[in-house]
C-alpha positions as semicolon CSV with decimal commas, in nm:
position;residue;x (nm);y (nm);z (nm)
1;M;-0,002;0,003;0,004
2;T;0,128;0,348;-0,088
3;E;0,210;0,575;0,203
4;V;0,202;0,955;0,128
5;K;0,332;1,261;0,302
6;K;0,433;1,141;0,653
7;T;0,592;1,354;0,905
8;A;0,888;1,250;1,105
9;A;0,662;1,191;1,405
10;G;0,465;0,934;1,183
11;G;0,134;1,131;1,142
12;A;-0,021;1,119;0,792
13;I;-0,093;1,439;0,597
14;S;-0,299;1,406;0,284
15;R;-0,198;1,587;-0,043
16;R;-0,533;1,768;-0,032
17;T;-0,463;1,910;0,316
18;A;-0,110;2,002;0,224
19;L;-0,225;2,190;-0,092
20;K;-0,518;2,364;0,115
21;G;-0,245;2,492;0,350
22;L;-0,049;2,614;0,058
23;A;-0,349;2,799;-0,089
24;A;-0,405;2,967;0,240
25;A;-0,047;3,070;0,261
26;G;-0,086;3,209;-0,094
27;A;-0,386;3,420;0,008
28;T;-0,211;3,583;0,294
29;G;0,160;3,558;0,174
30;A;0,221;3,936;0,206
31;G;0,146;3,939;0,568
32;L;0,324;3,615;0,664
33;G;0,642;3,668;0,471
34;A;0,834;3,774;0,791
35;M;0,682;3,548;1,023
36;P;0,879;3,275;1,192
37;G;0,839;2,938;1,040
38;F;0,673;3,067;0,733
39;V;0,766;2,847;0,431
40;P;0,769;3,040;0,108
41;Y;0,630;2,776;-0,136
42;I;0,410;3,041;-0,316
43;Q;0,744;3,165;-0,485
44;A;0,748;2,846;-0,691
45;Q;0,605;2,822;-1,043
46;S;0,407;2,529;-0,911
47;S;0,301;2,458;-0,555
48;A;0,253;2,085;-0,630
49;P;0,481;1,878;-0,408
50;I;0,793;1,725;-0,548
51;K;0,713;1,346;-0,520
52;V;1,006;1,136;-0,394
53;G;0,926;0,768;-0,453
54;F;1,079;0,593;-0,134
55;Q;1,158;0,235;-0,213
56;V;1,183;0,104;0,142
57;H;1,254;-0,240;0,280
58;R;0,962;-0,268;0,510
59;T;0,962;-0,646;0,508
60;G;1,218;-0,915;0,419
61;I;1,582;-0,924;0,543
62;G;1,634;-0,549;0,516
63;A;1,349;-0,466;0,751
64;A;1,551;-0,333;1,033
65;Y;1,734;-0,101;0,792
66;G;1,411;-0,009;0,624
67;R;1,256;0,118;0,951
68;W;1,552;0,338;1,025
69;Y;1,590;0,451;0,655
70;D;1,225;0,560;0,687
71;R;1,276;0,761;0,994
72;T;1,593;0,928;0,859
73;T;1,420;1,014;0,530
74;L;1,108;1,162;0,691
75;A;1,351;1,380;0,931
76;A;1,548;1,510;0,627
77;A;1,219;1,588;0,432
78;D;1,080;1,774;0,738
79;L;1,387;1,987;0,746
80;I;1,401;2,052;0,378
81;N;1,031;2,168;0,399
82;E;1,128;2,388;0,708
83;M;1,389;2,543;0,474
84;G;1,136;2,623;0,194
85;G;1,129;2,298;0,014
86;I;1,294;2,252;-0,322
87;N;1,263;2,535;-0,562
88;G;0,979;2,672;-0,343
89;R;0,793;2,340;-0,348
90;P;0,741;2,114;-0,064
91;V;0,883;1,751;-0,067
92;E;0,620;1,470;-0,041
93;I;0,765;1,119;0,037
94;V;0,576;0,833;-0,130
95;A;0,664;0,503;0,040
96;E;0,648;0,160;-0,113
97;D;0,760;-0,167;0,047
98;D;0,970;-0,370;-0,194
99;G;1,006;-0,662;0,041
100;T;1,386;-0,651;-0,004
101;D;1,303;-0,844;-0,314
102;P;1,459;-0,772;-0,653
103;K;1,149;-0,861;-0,861
104;R;0,911;-0,660;-0,632
105;G;1,170;-0,374;-0,645
106;A;1,131;-0,350;-1,012
107;E;0,757;-0,338;-0,975
108;V;0,789;-0,061;-0,727
109;V;0,991;0,153;-0,965
110;E;0,732;0,088;-1,224
111;K;0,465;0,211;-0,994
112;F;0,655;0,515;-0,899
113;A;0,693;0,616;-1,271
114;S;0,364;0,505;-1,406
115;Q;0,105;0,525;-1,135
116;L;0,210;0,754;-0,861
117;G;0,362;1,031;-1,067
118;C;0,682;1,046;-0,869
119;D;0,969;1,292;-0,975
120;V;1,243;1,038;-0,874
121;G;1,291;0,705;-0,714
122;F;1,506;0,687;-0,387
123;G;1,616;0,494;-0,088
124;T;1,718;0,125;-0,208
125;L;1,967;-0,049;0,007
126;F;2,033;-0,404;-0,051
127;S;2,238;-0,454;-0,363
128;H;2,036;-0,747;-0,518
129;V;1,730;-0,521;-0,499
130;V;1,923;-0,232;-0,669
131;M;2,048;-0,471;-0,951
132;G;1,685;-0,594;-1,000
133;S;1,539;-0,234;-1,001
134;A;1,793;-0,016;-1,168
135;P;1,739;-0,152;-1,527
136;R;1,359;-0,079;-1,505
137;A;1,442;0,284;-1,376
138;G;1,669;0,327;-1,676
139;E;1,397;0,210;-1,914
140;L;1,139;0,439;-1,764
141;K;1,388;0,732;-1,759
142;L;1,333;0,772;-1,381
143;P;1,618;0,926;-1,182
144;Y;1,710;0,648;-0,927
145;F;1,903;0,771;-0,618
146;V;2,020;0,449;-0,444
147;V;2,146;0,439;-0,083
148;S;2,334;0,117;-0,095
149;E;2,697;0,019;-0,062
150;G;2,747;-0,216;-0,339
151;H;2,998;-0,143;-0,626
152;H;2,719;-0,194;-0,890
153;V;2,686;0,169;-0,971
154;A;3,051;0,277;-0,996
155;S;3,128;-0,046;-1,182
156;G;2,942;0,056;-1,478
157;A;2,691;-0,229;-1,455
158;L;2,388;-0,001;-1,436
159;N;2,284;0,301;-1,631
160;R;2,300;0,676;-1,645
161;W;1,971;0,721;-1,445
162;T;2,105;0,548;-1,147
163;I;2,333;0,737;-0,908
164;Q;2,475;0,699;-0,560
165;P;2,570;1,033;-0,420
166;G;2,508;0,994;-0,058
167;I;2,698;0,689;0,064
168;C;3,028;0,522;-0,024
169;D;3,060;0,178;-0,192
170;V;3,220;-0,128;-0,064
171;K;3,526;-0,094;-0,293
172;S;3,614;0,240;-0,155
173;Q;3,554;0,132;0,214
174;V;3,777;-0,167;0,198
175;L;4,055;0,016;0,022
176;A;4,059;0,264;0,309
177;M;4,026;-0,010;0,586
178;A;4,283;-0,261;0,454
179;P;4,595;-0,063;0,559
180;F;4,479;-0,051;0,914
181;V;4,382;-0,419;0,923
182;S;4,708;-0,554;0,774
183;K;4,931;-0,324;0,979
184;N;4,767;-0,355;1,311
185;L;4,576;-0,685;1,320
186;G;4,721;-0,950;1,092
187;K;4,856;-1,038;0,756
188;K;4,666;-1,359;0,706
189;A;4,287;-1,310;0,701
190;T;3,987;-1,546;0,674
191;M;3,671;-1,373;0,545
192;I;3,308;-1,460;0,635
193;F;3,054;-1,291;0,412
194;P;2,693;-1,322;0,281
195;D;2,674;-1,510;-0,051
196;Y;2,519;-1,244;-0,274
197;A;2,646;-0,925;-0,460
198;F;2,712;-0,716;-0,153
199;G;2,913;-0,994;0,012
200;H;3,092;-1,080;-0,316
201;D;3,210;-0,718;-0,342
202;H;3,361;-0,753;0,002
203;R;3,519;-1,084;-0,097
204;D;3,676;-0,940;-0,422
205;F;3,772;-0,592;-0,312
206;F;3,907;-0,673;0,035
207;T;4,112;-0,958;-0,098
208;A;4,264;-0,734;-0,364
209;A;4,309;-0,444;-0,103
210;M;4,507;-0,696;0,136
211;E;4,718;-0,817;-0,139
212;A;4,816;-0,453;-0,221
213;Q;4,937;-0,432;0,141
214;G;5,154;-0,733;0,120
215;A;4,896;-0,953;0,306
216;E;4,653;-1,216;0,195
217;V;4,314;-1,371;0,251
218;I;4,367;-1,750;0,296
219;K;4,000;-1,840;0,322
220;H;3,673;-1,714;0,192
221;I;3,366;-1,840;0,376
222;A;3,031;-1,751;0,195
223;I;2,707;-1,791;0,398
224;P;2,361;-1,779;0,240
225;P;2,186;-1,455;0,337
226;T;1,872;-1,643;0,473
227;E;2,073;-1,865;0,698
228;T;1,981;-1,880;1,059
229;S;2,235;-2,097;1,218
230;Y;2,619;-2,056;1,154
231;S;2,812;-2,288;1,378
232;K;2,865;-2,551;1,083
233;Y;3,059;-2,279;0,903
234;F;3,325;-2,197;1,170
235;P;3,524;-2,513;1,155
236;Q;3,638;-2,403;0,808
237;I;3,836;-2,117;0,970
238;P;4,210;-2,215;0,914
239;R;4,423;-2,249;1,229
240;E;4,683;-2,002;1,080
241;T;4,424;-1,727;1,062
242;E;4,579;-1,404;1,193
243;V;4,272;-1,189;1,162
244;L;3,908;-1,279;1,110
245;Y;3,700;-1,057;0,897
246;H;3,327;-1,068;0,908
247;V;3,036;-0,888;0,743
248;M;2,681;-1,040;0,778
249;V;2,338;-0,882;0,724
250;G;1,982;-0,970;0,802
251;P;1,775;-1,091;1,091
252;G;2,027;-1,349;1,187
253;V;2,313;-1,121;1,272
254;L;2,283;-1,154;1,646
255;T;2,287;-1,532;1,638
256;F;2,590;-1,516;1,399
257;V;2,801;-1,310;1,655
258;K;2,686;-1,514;1,948
259;E;2,765;-1,839;1,780
260;L;3,109;-1,701;1,675
261;G;3,183;-1,626;2,033
262;E;3,069;-1,970;2,150
263;F;3,288;-2,137;1,884
264;F;3,595;-1,949;1,986
265;G;3,557;-1,918;2,359
266;P;3,784;-1,694;2,553
267;S;4,063;-1,724;2,288
268;H;4,016;-1,589;1,933
269;P;4,227;-1,419;1,686
270;P;4,195;-1,042;1,626
271;I;3,859;-0,970;1,476
272;F;3,760;-0,700;1,227
273;G;3,400;-0,670;1,131
274;F;3,188;-0,444;0,919
275;L;2,914;-0,310;1,152
276;D;2,656;-0,456;0,912
277;S;2,708;-0,761;1,125
278;L;2,571;-0,570;1,426
279;E;2,350;-0,303;1,278
280;A;2,040;-0,260;1,490
281;V;2,187;-0,478;1,762
282;D;2,279;-0,362;2,118
283;L;2,638;-0,431;2,181
284;N;2,544;-0,515;2,539
285;S;2,319;-0,805;2,444
286;P;2,400;-1,125;2,631
287;G;2,661;-1,345;2,447
288;L;2,840;-1,057;2,281
289;E;3,093;-0,990;2,575
290;F;3,363;-1,153;2,371
291;L;3,347;-0,872;2,110
292;D;3,528;-0,647;2,377
293;G;3,846;-0,544;2,222
294;T;3,762;-0,627;1,857
295;Y;3,735;-0,376;1,574
296;F;3,463;-0,258;1,343
297;W;3,414;-0,045;1,048
298;E;3,146;0,225;1,078
299;G;3,016;0,443;0,806
300;M;2,925;0,693;1,092
301;P;2,989;0,641;1,443
302;R;2,682;0,493;1,631
303;Y;2,794;0,623;1,981
304;L;2,837;0,992;2,035
305;Q;3,206;1,057;2,057
306;S;3,340;1,295;2,318
307;D;3,477;1,525;2,051
308;A;3,164;1,513;1,823
309;P;3,114;1,850;1,621
310;D;2,785;2,039;1,612
311;P;2,668;1,899;1,274
312;V;2,687;1,554;1,410
313;K;2,478;1,652;1,713
314;F;2,228;1,848;1,498
315;Y;2,171;1,529;1,279
316;R;2,142;1,293;1,574
317;D;1,877;1,509;1,739
318;R;1,676;1,554;1,421
319;V;1,663;1,175;1,348
320;G;1,593;1,105;1,711
321;V;1,869;0,894;1,845
322;D;2,028;0,908;2,189
323;D;2,406;0,901;2,274
324;N;2,408;0,523;2,220
325;G;2,255;0,535;1,874
326;A;1,920;0,397;1,985
327;S;1,580;0,565;1,945
328;A;1,553;0,865;2,188
329;S;1,213;0,729;2,295
330;D;1,308;0,360;2,318
331;P;1,676;0,262;2,419
332;K;1,607;-0,091;2,299
333;D;1,542;0,024;1,945
334;V;1,897;0,037;1,820
335;S;1,944;0,229;1,496
336;T;2,126;0,130;1,165
337;F;2,337;0,441;1,226
338;A;2,641;0,328;1,005
339;H;2,418;0,345;0,698
340;M;2,109;0,557;0,751
341;F;2,298;0,888;0,709
342;G;2,285;0,807;0,334
343;C;1,923;0,900;0,311
344;W;1,969;1,226;0,487
345;E;2,266;1,331;0,259
346;T;2,115;1,187;-0,063
347;L;1,793;1,408;-0,011
348;F;2,004;1,706;0,035
349;V;2,203;1,615;-0,285
350;L;1,866;1,584;-0,459
351;K;1,760;1,934;-0,326
352;K;2,081;2,089;-0,448
353;G;2,065;1,916;-0,794
354;M;1,708;2,015;-0,853
355;E;1,787;2,378;-0,758
356;A;2,082;2,379;-0,990
357;A;1,881;2,234;-1,271
358;G;1,580;2,455;-1,206
359;Y;1,373;2,153;-1,186
360;Q;0,995;2,201;-1,231
361;T;0,845;1,893;-1,391
362;T;0,941;1,545;-1,487
363;A;1,044;1,691;-1,832
364;D;1,346;1,820;-1,638
365;R;1,464;1,470;-1,514
366;Q;1,764;1,468;-1,756
367;K;1,873;1,817;-1,648
368;L;1,855;1,688;-1,274
369;I;2,106;1,401;-1,353
370;E;2,337;1,645;-1,550
371;A;2,332;1,888;-1,246
372;V;2,428;1,608;-1,000
373;E;2,705;1,486;-1,240
374;A;2,856;1,828;-1,215
375;M;2,889;1,808;-0,837
376;E;3,231;1,765;-0,687
377;E;3,288;1,885;-0,327
378;M;3,025;1,819;-0,059
379;P;3,152;1,995;0,261
380;F;3,099;1,863;0,613
381;G;2,800;2,034;0,776
382;N;2,440;1,996;0,867
383;E;2,355;1,858;0,523
384;H;2,653;1,614;0,510
385;P;2,711;1,526;0,877
386;Q;2,900;1,199;0,802
387;G;3,186;1,403;0,685
388;R;3,333;1,578;0,378
389;K;3,275;1,413;0,051
390;V;3,403;1,420;-0,298
391;F;3,155;1,315;-0,583
392;N;3,266;1,163;-0,913
393;G;3,017;1,258;-1,187
394;K;3,164;1,011;-1,429
395;T;3,091;0,703;-1,196
396;H;2,806;0,846;-1,024
397;Q;2,970;0,754;-0,691
398;V;3,056;0,960;-0,384
399;F;3,365;0,918;-0,172
400;G;3,401;1,008;0,191
401;P;3,546;0,929;0,526
402;Q;3,548;0,585;0,699
403;Y;3,568;0,518;1,072
404;I;3,746;0,236;1,249
405;S;3,609;0,172;1,597
406;K;3,697;-0,052;1,884
407;V;3,455;-0,223;2,121
408;E;3,539;-0,079;2,478
409;G;3,305;-0,157;2,768
410;G;3,020;-0,225;2,544
411;K;3,048;0,090;2,330
412;L;3,227;0,167;2,008
413;V;3,510;0,408;2,037
414;V;3,657;0,561;1,716
415;Q;4,026;0,472;1,671
416;A;4,095;0,612;1,323
417;E;3,935;0,808;1,052
418;T;4,022;0,797;0,685
419;T;3,969;1,057;0,425
420;A;3,776;1,060;0,094
421;E;4,112;1,061;-0,094
422;D;4,215;0,741;0,092
423;S;3,943;0,557;-0,086
424;F;3,995;0,665;-0,446
425;Y;4,031;0,409;-0,715
426;P;4,061;0,438;-1,099
427;D;3,729;0,503;-1,277
428;E;3,572;0,200;-1,440
429;V;3,296;0,379;-1,631
430;D;3,209;0,728;-1,768
431;Y;2,828;0,750;-1,746
432;T;2,849;1,100;-1,886
433;T;2,935;0,955;-2,233
434;Q;2,627;0,747;-2,230
435;S;2,309;0,853;-2,392
436;F;1,985;0,911;-2,180
């Protein structure tokens, strides 16, 4: 069922109600122009909302991410509307559940373009859903802003209508991480990863990145993404393993980490994990004590650090998380903090792109893509609280900082931060040379 125009608090606002409010503002605009909180939508050529089709994983293995992608998206949309919208028009989020399923994802994209009148598609996380949806977006000429981590966009596997400007890809992440792992944790690594595109990206790129550091991956252990018990895989870990690298996703992640601890007991090799293995999971859950002293990649630090700058605090407050990265209203509801910033930042990229393109109707979709392709520097601030980024218009991929954290006393404490430049790699495609 399509969900339309929700506030960050979860209340529904119908399009008719929104437009009635805009009409009232237009009738009294001269007197309200200087009033606090007045939103000048009447300056736009059209007062109709800009409709952002939000492809959200409400069900399926991505549901935990979908819940927090939803909250972050609504918080960003609320802020954008407080700022006057985009080109003087309010942003309306039109949400559709894709079930974290590639086939259903393509159907959702079709619905955005053909039935719901959306200006753009936005939000997809799981790489297999992106791969199933992006070709249809290209056929429909629907700008498709994904918030994933796979290398699918920058590899050239997709099309000019698909773009990833708000979150870094796995290849750039592991390139930035590998020097720390090989220098500080071990030269012989065993990898445990999900057996689909996202996991394969980790397998391929981390293996190559370790080799570039004079290290090696001595064993790859691929696990089906729907697996619910993992103990049978752990005996495959070679004895000579110096560092264990893990990245798992989905509803079984807590079981995975608990069983890993049971397998090793008090003695285990240095462990480096991508926080995907513990997104939406409380680090103080029973059975996770063995993680103390292990390391994790974080896209954005879940726990509020002692030296956190104001834009980070501003973002955390707007999306409604406490100092531990859980819901401010429910400390047991742990966020997917390492990824969900991508929704916030992507919506602000969309705002900037539409304003640069002078976007008014779906006839301006090509201008929107070209405007985003022209972007380069994205400075750290309220719109980009994860950190300074550099966008590559040729590959449609953004590059930014990565964080390496250590579990200390049940919390993640940042040990190192990389730069956007640390994650650069040679271009594999130039989308700007492709036709629309």
